[in-house]
PAMIBA-932030 format. One record per residue: x, y, z of N, C-alpha, C in turn; residue in one letter. Coordinates in nm, 3 decimals. Atoms other than C-alpha are relative to their C-alpha. Layout:
<recs>
[rec [X, Y, Z], [X, Y, Z], [X, Y, Z], "A"]
...
</recs>
This chain:
<recs>
[rec [0.136, 0.031, 0.065], [-0.647, 2.030, -2.260], [-0.098, 0.087, 0.061], "E"]
[rec [0.104, -0.067, -0.074], [-0.848, 2.189, -1.991], [0.013, 0.162, -0.030], "A"]
[rec [-0.023, -0.136, 0.024], [-0.698, 2.533, -2.051], [-0.041, 0.041, -0.139], "S"]
[rec [0.049, -0.030, 0.134], [-0.769, 2.517, -2.423], [-0.145, 0.004, -0.007], "I"]
[rec [0.139, 0.001, -0.013], [-1.121, 2.444, -2.345], [-0.061, 0.120, 0.078], "R"]
[rec [0.040, -0.116, -0.086], [-1.129, 2.747, -2.107], [-0.058, -0.052, 0.136], "G"]
[rec [0.049, 0.057, -0.134], [-1.210, 2.512, -1.808], [0.091, 0.036, 0.110], "A"]
[rec [-0.081, -0.019, -0.122], [-1.074, 2.554, -1.452], [0.103, -0.095, 0.005], "Q"]
[rec [-0.113, 0.086, -0.025], [-0.740, 2.399, -1.411], [0.015, -0.045, 0.138], "I"]
[rec [-0.012, 0.053, -0.137], [-0.709, 2.174, -1.111], [0.143, 0.011, 0.049], "T"]
[rec [-0.137, -0.017, -0.044], [-0.403, 2.267, -0.908], [0.074, -0.145, 0.016], "P"]
[rec [-0.073, 0.129, -0.009], [-0.139, 1.979, -0.910], [0.001, -0.055, 0.140], "L"]
[rec [-0.007, 0.058, -0.136], [-0.116, 1.958, -0.541], [-0.141, -0.069, 0.051], "D"]
[rec [0.125, 0.065, -0.014], [-0.491, 1.849, -0.545], [-0.005, -0.127, -0.072], "K"]
[rec [0.005, 0.123, 0.079], [-0.442, 1.587, -0.805], [0.112, -0.096, 0.057], "V"]
[rec [-0.110, 0.090, -0.054], [-0.110, 1.453, -0.672], [0.075, 0.081, 0.116], "Q"]
[rec [-0.068, -0.070, -0.117], [-0.029, 1.576, -0.312], [0.150, -0.033, 0.017], "P"]
[rec [-0.141, 0.024, -0.030], [0.333, 1.614, -0.202], [0.009, -0.096, 0.118], "N"]
[rec [-0.010, 0.102, -0.109], [0.357, 1.284, -0.009], [0.065, -0.126, -0.057], "T"]
[rec [-0.053, 0.129, 0.035], [0.520, 0.948, -0.013], [-0.090, -0.111, 0.039], "F"]
[rec [0.095, 0.098, -0.036], [0.209, 0.762, 0.085], [-0.032, -0.093, -0.115], "N"]
[rec [0.021, 0.088, 0.122], [0.230, 0.475, -0.167], [-0.121, -0.080, 0.002], "A"]
[rec [0.126, 0.069, 0.002], [-0.085, 0.309, -0.052], [-0.113, 0.080, -0.029], "F"]
[rec [0.108, -0.080, 0.023], [-0.300, 0.602, -0.088], [-0.002, 0.053, -0.145], "K"]
[rec [0.003, -0.059, 0.127], [-0.182, 0.737, -0.418], [0.063, -0.102, -0.099], "Y"]
[rec [-0.055, 0.092, 0.098], [-0.130, 0.503, -0.721], [0.117, 0.031, -0.072], "P"]
[rec [-0.110, -0.059, 0.071], [0.118, 0.726, -0.897], [0.125, -0.031, 0.077], "L"]
[rec [-0.110, 0.016, -0.092], [0.354, 0.716, -0.606], [0.046, -0.152, 0.007], "I"]
[rec [-0.026, 0.143, -0.008], [0.317, 0.337, -0.577], [0.070, -0.057, -0.121], "A"]
[rec [-0.052, 0.052, 0.137], [0.386, 0.268, -0.942], [0.151, 0.047, -0.019], "M"]
[rec [-0.140, -0.055, 0.023], [0.695, 0.496, -0.939], [0.102, -0.072, 0.101], "W"]
[rec [-0.088, 0.074, -0.099], [0.835, 0.323, -0.614], [0.022, -0.144, -0.055], "M"]
[rec [-0.025, 0.137, 0.039], [0.775, -0.029, -0.768], [0.091, 0.001, -0.127], "I"]
[rec [-0.081, -0.006, 0.112], [0.942, 0.083, -1.092], [0.149, 0.021, 0.035], "M"]
[rec [-0.127, -0.033, -0.049], [1.237, 0.221, -0.912], [0.063, -0.126, 0.079], "M"]
[rec [-0.043, 0.117, -0.064], [1.263, -0.089, -0.694], [0.035, -0.113, -0.103], "S"]
[rec [-0.039, 0.094, 0.099], [1.261, -0.314, -0.998], [0.130, 0.029, -0.072], "Y"]
[rec [-0.130, -0.042, 0.061], [1.540, -0.116, -1.159], [0.118, -0.018, 0.098], "M"]
[rec [-0.100, 0.017, -0.092], [1.749, -0.124, -0.849], [0.030, -0.141, 0.026], "L"]
[rec [-0.021, 0.148, -0.012], [1.693, -0.492, -0.810], [0.087, -0.050, -0.121], "Y"]
[rec [-0.072, 0.049, 0.113], [1.813, -0.549, -1.164], [0.146, 0.048, -0.001], "M"]
[rec [-0.141, -0.056, -0.001], [2.124, -0.331, -1.108], [0.083, -0.073, 0.104], "M"]
[rec [-0.082, 0.048, -0.104], [2.245, -0.476, -0.776], [-0.021, -0.144, 0.033], "Y"]
[rec [0.020, 0.143, -0.047], [2.099, -0.820, -0.741], [-0.006, -0.101, -0.115], "F"]
[rec [-0.014, 0.089, 0.115], [2.141, -0.974, -1.082], [0.142, 0.007, -0.057], "T"]
[rec [-0.132, 0.006, 0.070], [2.440, -1.066, -1.298], [-0.004, 0.072, -0.141], "D"]
[rec [0.022, -0.070, 0.143], [2.322, -0.846, -1.594], [0.093, 0.111, -0.025], "C"]
[rec [-0.098, -0.112, 0.010], [2.577, -0.568, -1.535], [-0.062, 0.111, -0.082], "N"]
[rec [0.075, -0.108, 0.062], [2.325, -0.304, -1.632], [0.087, 0.125, 0.009], "L"]
[rec [-0.073, -0.125, 0.015], [2.486, 0.028, -1.735], [0.158, -0.025, 0.005], "F"]
[rec [-0.140, 0.033, -0.003], [2.824, -0.141, -1.736], [0.048, -0.033, -0.149], "G"]
[rec [-0.049, 0.035, 0.140], [3.050, -0.212, -2.043], [-0.018, -0.150, -0.019], "K"]
[rec [0.012, 0.139, 0.034], [2.949, -0.530, -2.210], [-0.118, -0.059, 0.070], "G"]
[rec [0.112, 0.054, -0.066], [2.642, -0.565, -1.997], [-0.133, -0.024, -0.078], "G"]
[rec [0.131, 0.019, 0.066], [2.297, -0.673, -2.092], [-0.089, 0.131, -0.002], "L"]
[rec [0.095, -0.104, 0.000], [2.026, -0.433, -2.191], [-0.121, -0.027, 0.105], "T"]
[rec [0.106, 0.021, -0.097], [1.721, -0.388, -1.960], [-0.099, -0.105, -0.055], "M"]
[rec [0.086, 0.091, 0.073], [1.512, -0.579, -2.212], [0.055, -0.149, 0.017], "V"]
[rec [-0.063, 0.136, -0.018], [1.754, -0.881, -2.209], [0.000, -0.048, 0.133], "E"]
[rec [-0.004, 0.033, -0.148], [1.796, -0.869, -1.836], [-0.146, -0.036, 0.049], "C"]
[rec [0.132, 0.031, -0.031], [1.418, -0.869, -1.801], [-0.043, -0.131, -0.053], "G"]
[rec [0.031, 0.130, 0.051], [1.379, -1.165, -2.027], [0.064, -0.115, 0.079], "K"]
[rec [-0.083, 0.107, -0.071], [1.648, -1.353, -1.832], [-0.066, -0.019, 0.139], "K"]
[rec [0.058, -0.002, -0.130], [1.473, -1.268, -1.500], [-0.148, 0.026, -0.002], "N"]
[rec [0.142, -0.028, 0.006], [1.106, -1.293, -1.593], [-0.083, -0.028, 0.127], "D"]
[rec [0.069, 0.016, -0.109], [0.997, -1.426, -1.261], [0.009, 0.122, 0.099], "D"]
[rec [-0.015, -0.122, -0.076], [1.128, -1.110, -1.088], [-0.098, 0.112, -0.058], "I"]
[rec [0.092, -0.082, 0.055], [0.938, -0.908, -1.337], [-0.143, -0.023, 0.033], "Y"]
[rec [0.137, 0.031, -0.028], [0.618, -1.089, -1.269], [-0.026, 0.021, 0.150], "A"]
[rec [0.030, -0.028, -0.132], [0.664, -1.049, -0.902], [-0.028, 0.153, 0.025], "F"]
[rec [0.018, -0.148, -0.012], [0.695, -0.663, -0.933], [-0.141, 0.035, -0.065], "F"]
[rec [0.129, -0.027, 0.057], [0.386, -0.659, -1.165], [-0.113, -0.035, 0.079], "V"]
[rec [0.114, 0.038, -0.087], [0.175, -0.863, -0.944], [-0.004, 0.063, 0.134], "Y"]
[rec [0.000, -0.084, -0.119], [0.291, -0.653, -0.640], [-0.093, 0.116, -0.026], "L"]
[rec [0.086, -0.123, 0.031], [0.130, -0.351, -0.814], [-0.146, -0.035, -0.010], "A"]
[rec [0.137, 0.048, 0.003], [-0.183, -0.545, -0.892], [-0.059, -0.031, 0.141], "C"]
[rec [0.044, 0.031, -0.137], [-0.215, -0.666, -0.540], [-0.016, 0.134, 0.085], "G"]
[rec [0.007, -0.124, -0.072], [-0.161, -0.316, -0.409], [-0.128, 0.069, -0.044], "L"]
[rec [0.122, -0.061, 0.048], [-0.440, -0.190, -0.634], [-0.119, -0.066, 0.055], "H"]
[rec [0.110, 0.070, -0.049], [-0.671, -0.462, -0.511], [-0.016, 0.036, 0.152], "I"]
[rec [0.002, -0.041, -0.133], [-0.583, -0.380, -0.150], [-0.060, 0.139, 0.013], "A"]
[rec [0.053, -0.139, -0.001], [-0.644, -0.011, -0.208], [-0.151, 0.005, -0.031], "R"]
[rec [0.142, 0.006, 0.037], [-0.980, -0.085, -0.366], [-0.085, -0.060, 0.114], "S"]
[rec [0.075, 0.059, -0.121], [-1.089, -0.307, -0.067], [0.002, 0.096, 0.109], "A"]
[rec [0.000, -0.116, -0.108], [-0.987, -0.027, 0.165], [-0.099, 0.091, -0.023], "W"]
[rec [0.097, -0.096, 0.025], [-1.193, 0.217, -0.018], [-0.142, -0.045, 0.011], "N"]
[rec [0.138, 0.047, 0.001], [-1.497, -0.011, -0.039], [-0.037, -0.038, 0.146], "I"]
[rec [0.043, 0.051, -0.128], [-1.485, -0.175, 0.305], [0.051, 0.079, 0.116], "Y"]
[rec [-0.073, -0.056, -0.111], [-1.265, 0.036, 0.522], [-0.047, 0.140, 0.031], "G"]
[rec [0.032, -0.130, -0.029], [-1.369, 0.395, 0.476], [-0.157, 0.018, 0.009], "V"]
[rec [0.131, -0.035, 0.006], [-1.727, 0.406, 0.390], [-0.089, -0.048, 0.117], "G"]
[rec [0.090, 0.036, -0.112], [-1.880, 0.197, 0.671], [0.076, 0.010, 0.138], "E"]
[rec [-0.078, -0.012, -0.115], [-1.618, 0.278, 0.923], [0.073, -0.121, 0.050], "G"]
[rec [-0.083, 0.116, -0.028], [-1.448, -0.062, 0.911], [0.148, 0.025, -0.031], "K"]
[rec [-0.134, -0.009, 0.017], [-1.083, -0.071, 0.947], [0.066, -0.128, -0.020], "V"]
[rec [-0.062, 0.129, 0.029], [-0.923, -0.363, 0.774], [0.140, -0.004, -0.007], "I"]
[rec [-0.143, -0.003, 0.002], [-0.568, -0.256, 0.745], [0.062, 0.082, 0.123], "F"]
[rec [-0.046, -0.074, -0.115], [-0.554, -0.062, 1.064], [0.049, 0.137, -0.056], "N"]
[rec [-0.071, -0.116, 0.043], [-0.359, 0.267, 1.039], [0.139, -0.012, -0.062], "H"]
[rec [-0.135, 0.036, 0.039], [-0.033, 0.105, 0.935], [0.023, 0.040, -0.148], "C"]
[rec [-0.028, -0.011, 0.147], [-0.084, 0.139, 0.549], [-0.056, 0.143, -0.049], "M"]
[rec [0.071, -0.103, 0.060], [-0.313, 0.427, 0.493], [0.051, 0.140, 0.057], "C"]
[rec [-0.042, -0.125, -0.049], [-0.167, 0.689, 0.730], [-0.113, 0.092, 0.045], "G"]
[rec [0.115, -0.088, -0.043], [-0.515, 0.811, 0.837], [-0.008, 0.018, 0.143], "T"]
</recs>
């Protein structure tokens, strides 16, 4: 869209750096949560995903709706923690999560 308008295109490494810091970058966090949810459904439920005669992901999700809620609220909690870090941790020099989560 930016190139159609003739605007400067932001390099991808500035938008999404090559890192696995899930706390700092929401896209990485959401991808990791999504993969964790799918791996949980594959290996820790009796849905037999991707197996012959197994449930679909929708059916398995309905059957295990509490697990789905956990992963959704994990993402929400991570966004709240990230926002709190940006508001209280960086601007005024306060460190509320120390260096264990943000890798700074």
